[in-house]
C-alpha positions in Angstrom: 225.5 156.1 -7.6 222.5 154.1 -6.3 219.3 154.1 -8.2 216.8 156.7 -6.9 213.8 155.1 -5.3 210.4 156.6 -5.9 208.4 154.5 -3.6 208.6 152.2 -0.6 206.6 149.9 1.7 205.9 150.7 5.3 205.5 147.5 7.4 203.5 146.9 10.5 204.6 143.3 10.9 206.1 144.0 14.4 202.8 145.4 15.6 200.9 142.3 14.5 203.6 140.0 15.8 203.4 141.6 19.2 199.7 141.3 19.4 200.0 137.5 18.6 203.0 137.2 21.0 205.0 135.7 18.1 208.7 135.8 17.7 210.5 136.7 14.5 211.6 133.1 14.2 208.1 131.7 14.6 206.8 134.0 11.9 209.7 133.1 9.7 209.0 129.4 10.1 205.3 129.9 9.4 205.9 131.7 6.1 209.0 129.8 5.0 211.7 132.5 5.1 214.7 133.2 7.4 214.5 135.3 10.5 216.8 137.8 8.8 214.2 138.3 6.1 211.6 139.1 8.8 214.0 141.6 10.5 214.6 143.3 7.1 210.9 143.5 6.4 210.2 145.0 9.9 213.0 147.6 9.3 211.5 148.4 5.9 214.8 147.4 4.2 213.3 144.7 2.1 210.2 144.8 -0.1 208.3 141.5 0.0 207.0 139.6 -3.0 203.2 139.6 -3.3 203.2 136.0 -2.4 205.2 136.6 0.8 203.1 139.6 1.7 200.0 137.4 1.3 201.4 134.7 3.4 202.3 137.1 6.2 198.8 138.7 6.1 197.3 135.2 6.2 199.2 134.3 9.4 197.6 137.2 11.1 194.2 136.9 9.5 194.3 140.4 8.0 194.7 141.9 4.5 198.0 142.8 2.9 196.9 146.5 3.1 196.6 146.1 6.9 200.3 145.2 7.2 201.9 146.9 4.3 201.3 150.5 3.1 202.7 151.7 -0.1 204.0 155.3 -0.2 205.6 157.6 -2.6 208.9 159.0 -1.4 209.5 162.8 -1.5 212.9 164.0 -2.6 213.9 164.7 1.0 212.9 161.1 2.2 214.7 159.7 -0.8 217.9 161.5 0.0 217.7 160.4 3.7 217.0 156.8 2.7 220.0 156.8 0.3 222.2 158.2 3.0 221.1 155.5 5.5 221.6 152.8 2.9 225.2 154.0 2.2 226.0 154.0 5.9 224.9 150.4 6.3 227.1 149.2 3.3 
């Protein structure tokens, strides 16, 4: 059984990317990760390291908190997220 998650990040990367008219690949190149990593971040399927979060925020000239919000998951959200994760695997 998967480990229960108590918290998660919500990402606004796609919003800032759209404002800068930047592709996922362009952002990936600027911060030194793969395009797939950017996709996973935008879908909230991957939690970034603090360094990566800082680098992404720096590209857009904003704070980490502007792009990533930390939230506690309720039991209902946690169950839904676990079901979605199991469907993808």
